[in-house]
Every structure is written in structure tokens, then in C-alpha cells.
C-alpha positions in Angstrom: 0.1 -0.1 0.3 1.1 3.4 -0.8 0.3 7.2 0.4 -1.3 7.3 -3.2 -3.7 4.2 -2.0 -4.5 5.5 1.5 -5.5 8.7 0.0 -8.1 7.3 -2.6 -9.4 5.3 0.2 -9.7 8.3 2.5 -10.7 10.8 -0.1 -8.1 13.3 0.2 -5.4 14.5 -1.3 -1.8 12.5 -1.2 -0.3 15.4 0.1 -2.7 15.8 2.9 -2.0 12.1 3.8 2.0 12.8 3.9 1.1 15.8 6.3 -1.1 14.1 8.8 1.4 10.8 8.7 4.3 12.8 9.3 3.1 16.3 11.6 0.4 14.1 13.6 0.2 17.2 16.3 -0.5 19.6 12.9 -3.6 20.5 11.8 -3.0 19.5 7.9 -6.5 18.2 8.2 -10.0 18.0 10.1 -10.0 15.5 13.2 -12.6 13.6 11.2 -10.2 13.3 8.1 -7.3 12.3 10.5 -9.0 9.7 12.3 -10.0 8.0 9.0 -6.6 8.3 7.6 -5.2 6.3 10.8 -7.9 3.7 10.6 -6.7 2.8 7.0 -3.1 3.1 8.1 -3.9 0.4 11.0 -6.6 -1.8 9.0 -4.2 -2.5 6.3 -0.6 -2.2 8.3 1.0 0.5 6.1 4.1 1.4 7.3 6.5 4.1 6.4 9.4 3.7 3.9 12.6 2.9 5.9 14.5 4.0 2.9 13.1 6.7 2.8 13.3 8.1 6.0 16.9 6.8 6.4 17.6 9.0 3.8 16.1 12.2 5.1 18.0 11.7 8.2 21.4 10.4 6.6 21.3 6.6 8.4 21.0 3.0 7.7 17.7 2.0 7.0 16.0 0.1 9.6 13.9 -3.3 9.7 10.2 -2.8 10.0 9.5 -2.9 13.9 5.9 -3.3 15.6 4.5 -2.7 18.8 1.2 -3.8 20.4 -1.1 -2.1 22.9 -2.6 -3.9 26.1 -5.6 -2.3 27.7 -5.6 -3.2 31.4 -8.4 -1.8 32.8 -10.9 -2.3 30.1 -13.0 -5.1 28.8 -13.1 -3.2 25.5 -9.8 -2.8 23.2 -10.6 1.2 22.9 -10.3 1.9 26.3 -12.8 4.9 26.9 -12.2 8.3 25.8 -9.0 9.1 27.7 -7.0 5.6 27.2 -7.7 6.4 23.9 -6.2 9.4 23.3 -2.9 7.9 25.1 -3.0 5.2 22.9 -3.3 7.3 19.3 -0.8 9.8 20.2 1.3 7.0 21.3 0.6 5.1 17.9 1.2 8.3 16.0 4.7 9.0 17.6 6.0 5.3 16.9 4.9 5.4 13.3 7.3 8.6 12.9 10.2 6.5 14.2 9.4 3.8 11.9 7.3 1.2 14.3 3.4 0.5 13.6 0.8 -0.9 16.0 0.5 -4.4 15.3 -2.3 -5.4 17.6 -4.2 -4.1 20.6 -5.6 -6.3 23.5 -7.8 -6.3 26.6 -6.1 -7.6 29.7 -9.6 -8.6 31.1 -10.0 -10.6 27.6 -6.5 -13.1 27.6 -8.4 -16.0 26.0 -7.5 -18.3 23.6 -7.8 -15.6 20.5 -5.8 -13.3 22.2 -2.9 -16.0 22.5 -3.0 -16.8 18.8 -2.3 -12.8 18.3 0.0 -12.8 20.3 1.9 -16.0 18.7 1.1 -15.1 14.9 2.0 -11.7 15.3 5.6 -10.9 17.4 6.3 -7.4 18.2 9.4 -5.7 19.9 7.6 -4.2 22.3 4.4 -3.7 24.6 2.7 -0.7 26.0 0.3 -1.1 29.0 -2.4 1.4 29.6 -3.7 1.4 33.5 -3.1 0.0 36.1 -1.5 -3.8 36.2 -2.1 -6.9 38.0 -0.7 -9.9 39.2 -2.1 -12.4 36.5 -1.3 -9.3 33.7 2.2 -9.1 34.8 3.0 -12.8 34.5 1.3 -12.6 31.0 4.1 -9.9 29.9 7.0 -11.7 31.7 5.8 -14.4 29.8 5.1 -12.8 26.2 7.0 -9.4 25.8 10.9 -8.7 26.1 10.4 -4.8 26.6 7.6 -3.3 28.1 6.0 0.4 29.1 3.6 1.5 31.4 1.5 4.5 31.5 -1.8 5.4 33.8 -2.3 7.2 36.6 -1.3 4.4 39.1 2.3 4.0 39.4 3.6 -0.3 39.8 6.0 -2.0 41.8 8.1 -3.6 38.6 11.2 -2.7 36.4 9.4 -1.8 33.6 9.7 2.0 32.3 6.7 4.1 33.5 4.7 7.3 32.5 3.0 8.1 35.1 0.4 11.3 36.0 0.0 10.8 39.8 -3.7 9.8 40.5 -3.1 10.1 44.2 -2.1 14.0 44.0 -4.7 14.8 40.9 -7.5 13.1 43.8 -5.5 15.4 46.3 -5.8 18.4 44.2 -9.7 18.0 43.4 -10.6 17.2 47.1 -8.3 20.7 47.9 -10.6 22.5 45.4 -13.4 21.1 47.2 -12.4 22.3 50.5 -11.6 25.7 49.5 -15.0 26.1 48.3 -16.4 25.2 52.0 -17.0 21.6 51.1 -16.6 19.2 53.9 -19.1 16.1 53.1 -18.0 14.9 49.7 -18.7 11.6 48.4 -16.6 9.4 46.3 -17.7 7.3 43.2 -15.1 5.1 41.3 -13.1 2.1 42.0 -11.3 1.3 45.3 -9.0 -1.8 45.1 -5.5 -0.8 44.9 -6.6 2.5 43.3 -4.8 5.8 43.9 -7.6 8.1 43.8 -9.6 6.4 46.4 -6.2 6.6 48.3 -6.2 10.4 47.5 -9.5 11.1 48.7 -9.0 9.1 52.0 -6.1 10.9 52.9 -7.2 14.2 51.9 -10.2 14.0 54.1 -7.8 12.6 57.1 -6.0 15.4 56.7 -8.4 17.5 58.0 -9.7 14.9 60.3 -12.8 14.9 58.3 -15.0 12.0 58.9 -15.2 9.3 56.3 -18.6 8.3 55.6 -19.4 4.8 54.3 -22.4 5.8 53.0 -20.7 8.6 51.1 -18.5 6.2 49.3 -20.1 4.6 46.1 -17.5 1.7 44.5 -18.3 1.5 41.1 -16.8 1.1 37.6 -15.0 3.9 36.0 -17.9 4.6 33.1 -21.0 6.7 32.6 -23.0 3.7 33.4 -21.4 3.3 36.7 -21.3 7.2 37.5 -25.1 7.2 36.5 -25.9 4.0 39.0 -24.0 5.7 41.8 -25.6 9.2 41.1 -28.9 7.6 41.7 -28.1 6.2 44.9 -26.0 9.9 45.8 -29.1 12.1 44.7 -30.8 10.3 48.0 -28.3 12.1 50.1 -28.5 15.6 49.0 -28.4 17.8 51.9 -26.1 15.9 53.7 -23.8 15.3 51.1 -23.0 18.7 49.4 -20.0 17.1 46.6 -19.1 14.5 44.8 -15.4 13.9 44.0 -15.6 10.9 40.8 -12.3 9.2 39.6 -12.8 9.7 35.9 -14.6 12.4 34.1 -16.5 9.3 32.4 -17.8 8.5 36.2 -18.9 12.5 36.7 -20.8 12.7 33.8 -22.8 9.6 34.5 -23.4 11.2 37.8 -24.4 14.5 36.7 -27.1 13.0 34.3 -28.4 11.3 37.2 -28.3 13.7 39.6 -30.0 16.0 37.4 -32.7 13.7 36.5 -33.7 13.2 40.2 -33.9 16.9 40.3 -30.6 17.9 42.4 -29.5 21.4 41.2 -26.0 21.3 40.0 -23.6 22.8 41.4 -26.5 25.1 43.8 -27.1 21.6 45.7 -24.4 19.2 44.7 -20.9 20.1 43.4 -19.6 17.1 41.3 -15.9 17.2 40.0 -13.5 14.7 38.0 -10.3 13.7 36.7 -9.1 13.6 33.3 -10.6 16.6 30.8 -12.2 14.2 28.5 -13.4 16.4 25.0 -17.1 15.8 26.5 -16.3 17.7 29.7 -16.9 21.1 27.8 -19.7 19.9 26.5 -22.1 18.6 29.2 -24.7 20.8 31.1 -22.9 22.8 33.4 -19.6 22.0 32.2 -17.7 19.7 34.0 -14.7 21.0 36.5 -11.8 18.5 36.4 -8.3 17.6 36.6 -6.7 18.0 33.4 -4.1 15.1 32.5 -2.1 15.3 29.4 -3.0 12.1 28.0 -1.5 12.9 24.6 2.0 13.9 25.9 1.8 10.7 28.1 1.2 8.3 24.9 3.9 10.5 23.1 6.9 9.9 25.6 5.6 6.3 26.4 6.2 5.6 22.7 9.6 7.7 22.6 10.8 5.3 25.9 9.7 2.1 24.8 11.8 2.7 21.6 14.7 3.8 23.4 14.5 0.5 25.1 14.2 -1.6 22.2 17.3 0.1 20.2 19.3 0.1 23.1 19.7 3.5 23.5 18.9 3.0 27.3 19.0 0.1 29.4 17.9 0.9 33.5 14.2 1.4 33.4 12.8 4.9 33.8 9.9 6.9 35.9 8.5 9.6 34.6 5.9 11.9 36.5 4.0 14.0 34.3 1.8 17.4 35.7 -1.8 17.9 35.7 -3.8 21.0 36.2 -6.8 22.0 37.6 -9.6 22.9 35.4 -12.3 25.3 36.8 -15.4 25.1 35.0 -19.4 25.3 36.2 -20.1 22.1 38.0 -18.6 23.4 41.4 -19.6 26.2 43.8 -19.4 27.2 47.2 -21.3 25.5 50.0 -24.8 27.6 50.6 -24.8 28.3 54.1 
């Protein structure tokens, strides 16, 4: 397959394809067109011409190399909007360095079909998106020589890691709620080995505030999980004045449930999330959240993994990325 073939399938000029593939961060085309081009590239296994790239940089032509992506926490291989942004940036950065994304897997579906994929398509390295479990770590050890991990939870393993601290992001979200006068704050999200849950707990403990079991809603990090928890949370209106949601999808689901139950946001209940996915700006009210630099995490993960594959570096590295609070409409001060 050539650039002209991709252009024909995408319905654009070859020059547009060239710009999209060589400058992933540019505005060479609309988001829809860029997504269509990358989908065609992925589906057809297109790889950049290594000889042409070598001529540009004055190096020997490398062999085509490949990576895979493993979604550690999702049943689906899209991983939701947050991890999809990381994966897309990772794939585009790797592509520019002569690597293709060979396949993606869900860690929750490592069945015989997944094993067949691993065996049939050997790769040079694996990127893991999300929190590791013991079974997943055994799987990685058995099947991949080079591994890089990215997400909000650090791991105790000798892997390269690009982490944006979920613990510190949660603490920042809680401090914002405290600054608005909130003390009765609910938690919506996962708890088992989850840094954001620990951040919530420690933030309350640091102020000697009681941690009420009735204010804790253990639920999946999804819009549906947030919605189901939000229905129950609505019953605590007046007792709970704010909700810290472990990610934006959960927060968006909770916003919908609370609104349907007649709870006024933020007059009666403030809601804050983590991630700053695109949808956070389009819900009503717009969601206050903690911005996580997903695209840069993806790019840095690809760079670190490729450095290890190519022998540029031998020791594992851990890089911590910054976050920032994004104040919108879903949080307000407590009404006295």
C-alpha cells in the first residue's frame, strides 16, 4: 500500500495523507479526516518507507518494527476516551519513528484467541495502558521482552513508566472542594489498589474529617457506573454537598443521574472529575476536572519504549507528568 492508495480510500490528496502521517500534532486536516486516515493505515498495516526515512536523516535503513497495546482495565480494546487519546498519540509517535501498532488487546480478555494473536504477530515491545494486576504481570513476563506502562497508578515493576499521579490529582480535586467550603464529600469510583481512592481518603484524613461509609460508592469507571451511583447519591442531597468522581466518565454519568433526580448542580451538589476528556466541556453544566496530559503521555511512552528496544538505554525510567485543575461550572461554594 502506498500514500496514494491511502489517499484514494480516505478521499483526500496524497499530500494531506503525507502531512497527517509525518506531523501527527498538526492541523493538516480535520479531526474526522485524520481519524479516517489512521484507521486505514492501521487496517492495512501500512508502514513508512524505512529507506526514504533513512535518506532524510542520513542513517542506514532500519527493519520494520512493531508494537502492541494492552488495555489493562477495560473490557473493550478502545479503553474509553482517556486511554484512547493516549493510545492514538503513542501510535502516531511510534509510526513517525518507523514502528507500527500491530495489535491491541484487553487484559480482561486474554483468551485463546488473544493468545493466537500474540503468537502469530510477534512484536518488539508492548505498551500497557492502566493499572497492572498480578496475572497481567505474569502474562507480560512470558510474552514481551520490552514493556512500558502509562496511566495514573505507578507499578512495582522494572518497567519504564510514564505516570501522572492519580493520588496527587485526587488530592488537588479534594483541596479545590475544601476551598469552596465542602466537607461532606462523596467518592464515586474504583477502590482496589486505586491511587485516586487513596488520595480521597488521605485528603479527608489530613483535615480530620470523618470518612462516612454511606458516602462511598464503589463503581466502575464508566458513565453507566457513575449514573448508577448518582441515582443513590441523589438520596443524600442535603447531607452530602459534593462528589469527587475518579474519572470524567463517572462524573458525567453522575451528573445525568443527579439532574434527572432533580438535584441542582452546583447549587445543591458540586461534582468534580479527573481526566479532562473532550465531553467534559459539552455537558451541562460544564464539568470541573483535573486535566491529565494524555497525548503527551502517549508520545513519551512510545519514545521511552523505542529507546529500550533500540538499546539507547538499559535502565528502566519513571517519568511523572504534570496535571492542572480546570475550573468550569459544576462546582460552587457551599450555601450556608
